[in-house]
N, C-alpha and C positions, 0 to 999 in steps of 0.2 A: 423248962429245962434251963440250967444255968449257962452263962456265957462261957464259950471255950477259951477266949482270950480276954485278958484284962483290958480296961479302957486305955491304958498306956501302951498296949502292944503295937499299935500302928506307929507310934512315935519311936519305939525301940527298933522296929523293923526298918523304918525310914533311916534311922541313925546307922544301923548296921550296913544298909545298902550304900549310903553316902560314904561311910568309912571304907567299905570294900572298893568302891570306884576310886576314891582318893588314893588308896593304897596301890591299886592296879596302875594308876598313873604315876604316883610318886616314886615307886620303886624303880621302874625303868628310867625315868628322868634322872633320878638320883644316881643310878649306875652310869648313865651317859655322862653326867657331870664328873663323877668320880674318876672314870677312866681317862679323863683329860687333865687330871691334876698331876703335879710333879711327882707325887708319891707313886704313881703308876707309870708315867711316861719316862721317868728318870731324869728329867730336866734338872740341872743343877747338881746331879750326883757325880761323884768322883769315884774312880776305882783305885784301890790300893795297889800300887805298882811295886815290883820287887826291887826297883832302884828308884830313888827320888830324882827322877829326871825333870829338870826345870827347863821348859820350853822358852822361857824368857831369856835365859842365857844363850841358848843355841840359836833361836830365831831372831830375836831383837839384837842381842849383844854380838854374836858371831855372824849374824845375817846368813844363816844356812837356810836354803830353800827347802820347803816342805818335802819336795820330791827327792832330796838327797837321801832321806831316811825312808820315806814312803814312795819308793821308786816306781811302784806299779800303779800309782794314782792316775796317771795319764795314759796307761796302757792296758789296764785290766779292770775287772769288776771290783776287786778289793784293792785298797790302797797298799796293803802289805806292810810288813814291819822289817826293819833292817836286820841283816845278819849281824851277829855279835862282832864279827871281824870289821864291820863298818865303824863301830864305836872305838875300837882300839887305837887306830893310828893318830887320832886327834888328841889323845890324852898322854901326858908324860908319865914316867914310871911312878912318881909320887902319887898321882891320882889313881893309877891302876893298882897300886899296892894298898890303897886305903880300904877300910872296912866297907864303905859304901859300894865299892866295886867288886865285892866278893861274888855276887851273881855273874858278873862279866867274866871273872877268872874261872869260875866253875863251868860256865857255858863254853869258854874256849877250851878248857881241859877235856870236857866230856863230848863236845860236839853237839850238845843239845841246845836248842834256842832258849833264850831268856823267856820265862813264862809271863809275858806282858798280859795285862788284863784289858779286855775290851771296854771302852768308855761309851761309845755310841752303839746302840743295839737296835736293829730293826726286827720285826717279827719275821718268821721263816717264810711266810706267804708273800713277802714283799721282795721284789727283785730290784736291786740297786746297783748301778754300774758307775763306779768312780770315773772311768775314762770318758764316758759320754758327757758327764757333767764338767770335768776339768777341761777337756778339749772344746767343749761348748762355751767356755768362758766363765763358768760359774766359779766364783772365788771360794777358796777353802773356808774362809771365815763366815760365809753365808750359812753354812751348816754347822761348822765346828766352833764358831765364835772366835774371839780374839785369843787364840792359843798363844800368840806371841806375848800376851800379858798374863798368862796363867803359870803359877808355880806348879800347881797340880792341875792336870787337865780335867775339866768337868764337862758333862754333856750340856751344851749351851742352849739347844733348842728342844722342843718337845718331840719332834720327829713323828708327829701324828699325821694321819692322812690329810686332814684339813690344812695343816701347816705345809705339807708338800704340795698340795693342790694350789694353794695361794701362790707359791713360787712358779709352779708349772703354768698357771694362768697369766702370770705377769713376771717373767724371768728377768726383764731388762734391768731392774734395780740391782740385781745380783751379778750383772755382767759388766765388764769395762765398757765405757762409753765409746772407746775406739773401735769396738766390734760393730759390724752391721747389725741392725735389728733383725729379729727372726721373721721369716716370711709367714704369711697366714697359714699356709699348708703345714709348715713346721710347728707352728703354735698349736694347730689342731691335733697333730700327731702326738705331741707330748702331754695332751690332756686326756687321751684315751685310757681306758682301764688297763689295756694290755701293755702300756708303757711300764707299769710297775707290778702288775699281777700277771704272771705267765704260768 
């Protein structure tokens, strides 16, 4: 009776098994690496805004505190965006009549807010509270980067779970040194899963 498999069949079967195992390992590892790249996390990405708002002028030049425009940052979960009426008093008539300010004029006339685009985005399953972080002493630039040096705001950090956990495990570098260090109990509380996933 002739042989059912050729003499090289074992070598082929071994190669197929090795390739299958390598593929079963490489695909998940490759996906885990890929989801941490800026292409997925959005790090470095800017959102096109309806008005070319330059934070360098407002924050560095005019020394306007972040909370003037993002008033809910120390009171609520979301930092909030300013009402259009907040923008108007600081600008003279020449600025307000310029083409750049057309969205501001339209917003004031219709009562609809300016459609600002979100720059930093977290997944829906993550709970983030600005007030807890701001009142806890975490500086805005820890997450948002040096917005005072950005003509166009970009997502400065990857905002991945690992990145957040690094800060939760060691928040002191992101807090002013004038604040008392966190207690051991407080440190343990901010590293629990329920701190961010509710």
